[in-house]
C-alpha positions in Angstrom: 20.7 8.1 68.9 19.2 9.0 72.3 16.1 11.1 72.5 14.6 12.9 75.5 10.9 12.6 76.1 8.9 15.1 78.2 5.2 15.8 78.6 2.8 18.0 80.4 5.1 20.8 81.5 2.1 23.0 82.2 4.0 26.3 82.8 6.1 25.0 85.6 9.3 27.0 84.8 11.4 25.8 87.7 10.8 22.2 86.5 11.4 23.1 82.9 14.8 24.5 83.8 15.6 21.2 85.7 14.4 19.3 82.6 16.7 21.2 80.3 19.6 20.6 82.6 18.9 16.9 82.8 18.6 16.5 79.0 21.7 18.5 78.5 23.6 16.4 81.1 22.3 13.2 79.5 23.6 14.4 76.1 20.4 13.5 74.2 20.5 14.1 70.5 16.9 15.3 70.2 13.9 16.0 72.5 10.2 15.2 71.9 7.5 17.1 73.9 4.2 15.2 73.9 2.1 18.2 74.6 0.6 20.6 77.2 3.2 23.3 77.0 0.5 25.9 77.6 2.4 29.1 77.3 5.2 30.6 75.3 7.4 31.2 78.3 7.9 27.4 78.5 9.2 27.3 74.9 11.6 30.1 75.7 12.9 28.1 78.7 13.5 25.1 76.4 15.6 27.3 74.1 18.5 26.4 76.5 18.5 22.8 75.3 21.6 21.6 73.5 19.4 19.5 71.2 16.6 20.3 68.7 13.1 19.8 70.0 9.9 18.7 68.2 6.5 18.0 69.6 2.7 18.0 69.5 0.1 20.2 71.0 -2.0 18.9 73.9 -5.5 19.7 75.2 -4.2 22.6 77.4 -2.4 24.3 74.5 -5.2 26.8 73.8 -3.3 28.9 71.3 -1.5 26.3 69.2 -1.0 28.7 66.2 0.7 31.2 68.5 2.8 28.5 70.2 3.8 27.1 66.7 5.0 30.6 65.6 7.1 31.0 68.8 8.4 27.4 68.5 9.4 28.0 64.9 11.2 31.2 65.9 13.2 29.2 68.4 14.0 26.4 65.9 11.5 24.0 67.3 8.8 22.2 65.3 5.4 21.7 67.0 2.3 20.3 65.2 -1.2 19.0 65.9 -1.0 15.3 66.7 -0.3 12.8 65.4 3.3 13.4 64.5 5.3 10.8 62.6 9.0 10.8 62.8 11.7 8.6 61.1 14.9 8.8 63.1 17.8 6.4 63.3 15.9 3.8 61.1 13.0 3.9 63.6 9.4 4.9 62.9 8.0 6.9 65.8 4.5 8.1 66.5 3.8 11.0 68.9 0.4 12.0 70.3 -0.7 13.8 73.4 -3.7 11.7 74.5 -3.1 8.0 74.2 -6.7 7.6 72.9 -5.4 9.3 69.7 -3.4 6.1 68.9 -6.6 4.5 67.8 -6.7 4.1 64.1 -3.2 5.5 63.7 -0.9 3.2 65.7 0.0 0.0 63.8 2.8 -2.5 63.7 4.9 -0.3 61.3 5.8 1.9 64.3 8.8 1.0 66.5 8.0 3.6 69.2 4.8 5.3 70.3 5.1 8.3 72.6 2.3 10.0 74.5 1.5 12.2 77.5 -1.8 13.5 78.9 -2.3 11.0 81.7 0.6 12.2 83.9 1.3 8.6 84.6 4.4 6.6 83.6 3.6 4.1 80.9 6.1 1.7 79.4 5.2 -1.5 77.7 6.7 -3.5 74.9 5.0 -5.8 72.5 6.1 -7.7 69.3 5.0 -4.5 67.5 7.1 -2.0 69.4 7.3 0.1 72.5 4.7 2.5 74.0 6.2 5.1 76.4 5.1 8.1 78.5 7.6 9.3 81.1 4.8 10.7 83.3 4.4 13.7 85.5 6.9 16.6 84.9 5.0 19.6 86.2 4.3 18.4 89.7 5.2 20.4 92.8 6.6 17.4 94.8 10.4 17.0 94.3 11.5 13.5 93.4 8.1 12.5 91.8 8.6 14.4 88.5 10.1 12.5 85.6 11.3 12.7 82.1 12.5 9.9 79.8 15.4 9.0 77.6 15.0 6.4 74.8 17.9 4.8 73.0 16.6 4.4 69.5 19.2 1.7 68.8 17.9 -0.7 71.4 14.5 1.0 72.1 15.4 0.9 75.8 13.6 3.6 77.8 15.0 5.1 81.0 13.1 7.4 83.5 15.0 10.3 85.1 13.4 11.5 88.4 13.9 15.0 89.7 
């Protein structure tokens, strides 16, 4: 199973359309958004995904209840972090701010996903993989990125656009 990972879209609709096309082209099975959607129009743009999407709210998601209602109407599931997932025999932890891992992230998780920093993070330990694809809402072409993680191997790939 391959999952798409995106963070901090911050209402950049042209970039969200590119992100949707990249995930659809990559044939991901599911997509995880690690927060900072900010407005419903972003969720509507993600409705063109060929895969289901789940995610957490970030610090710039000022109306999480409203976003949750719209997300649900589109078949997405968004919650306040942390979000724990069990996919493909892998235990996954999703937060927005990596500081939210404290007290929650332990060796039982195979994969930990976060956003917030707008910086690419990818490190592996004996306990699992921590991954943030980085900036996706920037205005400079070629510096924006999303991620694809293979849950079989826990290999993470960054796609630039």
